[in-house]
C-alpha positions as CSV (number, residue, x, y, z in Angstrom):
1,M,0.0,0.0,0.0
2,R,1.4,3.4,-1.0
3,K,1.5,6.2,1.5
4,D,-0.2,9.2,0.1
5,F,0.6,11.6,2.9
6,R,4.0,11.4,4.6
7,N,5.2,13.1,7.7
8,Y,8.4,15.0,7.0
9,N,8.9,16.1,10.6
10,F,11.8,14.4,12.4
11,E,13.0,14.6,16.0
12,F,16.7,13.7,16.2
13,T,18.7,13.2,19.3
14,K,21.7,15.4,19.9
15,N,24.1,12.7,18.7
16,E,22.1,11.9,15.6
17,K,21.9,15.6,14.7
18,K,25.6,15.9,15.1
19,I,26.3,12.9,12.8
20,L,23.8,14.0,10.2
21,L,25.2,17.5,10.3
22,N,28.7,16.2,9.7
23,F,27.5,14.0,6.9
24,T,25.6,16.8,5.2
25,K,28.5,19.3,5.5
26,Q,30.8,16.8,3.7
27,A,28.2,16.1,1.0
28,L,27.7,19.9,0.5
29,K,31.5,20.4,0.0
30,Q,31.5,17.6,-2.6
31,F,28.5,19.0,-4.4
32,E,29.9,22.5,-4.5
33,G,33.0,21.1,-6.2
34,S,31.0,19.2,-8.8
35,N,28.8,22.3,-9.8
36,S,25.5,20.7,-8.9
37,P,23.3,23.7,-8.0
38,T,20.1,21.7,-7.1
39,D,22.1,19.5,-4.7
40,V,23.9,22.4,-3.2
41,K,20.6,24.2,-2.6
42,A,19.0,21.1,-1.0
43,F,22.0,20.3,1.3
44,S,22.6,23.9,2.3
45,S,18.9,24.0,3.4
46,I,19.4,20.7,5.3
47,V,22.5,22.1,7.1
48,E,20.6,25.2,8.1
49,K,17.7,23.1,9.5
50,L,20.1,20.8,11.4
51,N,22.0,23.8,12.8
52,S,18.8,25.4,14.2
53,S,17.9,24.8,17.8
54,D,14.4,23.5,16.9
55,E,13.6,20.1,18.4
56,T,11.4,19.1,15.4
57,I,13.0,19.4,12.0
58,K,10.7,19.6,8.9
59,F,12.3,18.5,5.6
60,T,10.7,19.1,2.2
61,K,10.2,16.0,0.0
62,D,13.1,16.9,-2.2
63,E,15.5,17.4,0.8
64,L,14.4,14.1,2.3
65,T,14.8,12.1,-0.9
66,R,18.3,13.6,-1.5
67,L,19.3,12.9,2.0
68,K,18.1,9.3,2.0
69,Y,19.7,8.7,-1.4
70,N,23.1,10.0,-0.4
71,L,22.9,8.3,3.0
72,T,22.2,4.9,1.4
73,H,25.0,5.3,-1.1
74,N,27.4,6.4,1.6
75,M,26.4,3.3,3.7
76,R,27.0,1.1,0.7
77,F,30.5,2.6,0.2
78,I,31.4,2.3,3.8
79,R,30.2,-1.3,3.8
80,E,32.5,-2.1,0.9
81,Q,35.4,-0.2,2.4
82,S,35.0,-2.0,5.8
83,S,35.7,-5.3,4.2
84,K,39.1,-4.0,2.9
85,G,42.1,-2.7,4.7
86,F,43.7,-3.2,8.0
87,F,42.2,-3.6,11.5
88,I,42.1,0.1,12.4
89,K,40.4,1.0,9.1
90,K,37.8,-1.8,9.5
91,W,37.2,-0.8,13.1
92,I,36.5,2.9,12.2
93,Y,34.3,2.1,9.2
94,K,32.4,-0.5,11.2
95,S,31.5,2.0,14.0
96,L,30.6,4.6,11.4
97,L,28.4,2.2,9.5
98,A,26.6,1.2,12.7
99,Q,25.8,4.8,13.4
100,Y,24.5,5.5,9.9
101,T,22.5,2.3,9.8
102,N,21.0,3.1,13.2
103,I,19.9,6.6,12.0
104,F,18.6,5.2,8.7
105,E,16.6,2.4,10.3
106,T,15.2,4.6,13.0
107,H,14.1,7.6,10.9
108,F,14.3,7.0,7.2
109,K,13.2,3.4,6.6
110,D,10.0,3.2,4.5
């Protein structure tokens, strides 16, 4: 069954907000370098909303889809990288993947 009306309001914990803010800032830097104006606009808006002191953050449909898309691709990349390399690299990627997966499963899973 398809959802006609979605709730785009999210309440993140302080830690989740910090992780998502870090992720979106990195993505924004990458998009600024690749001359992608629509992505830059969406991610700069997301950064502003995550920087605000509001408890409830309301995303637009475009912002949410871009965030979910980039988060899933980043999780896939981290999962691939965590199988390669030495112990320390695997350990860092494993903890990062666990944090991203937890946020995705909690808030963005359809």
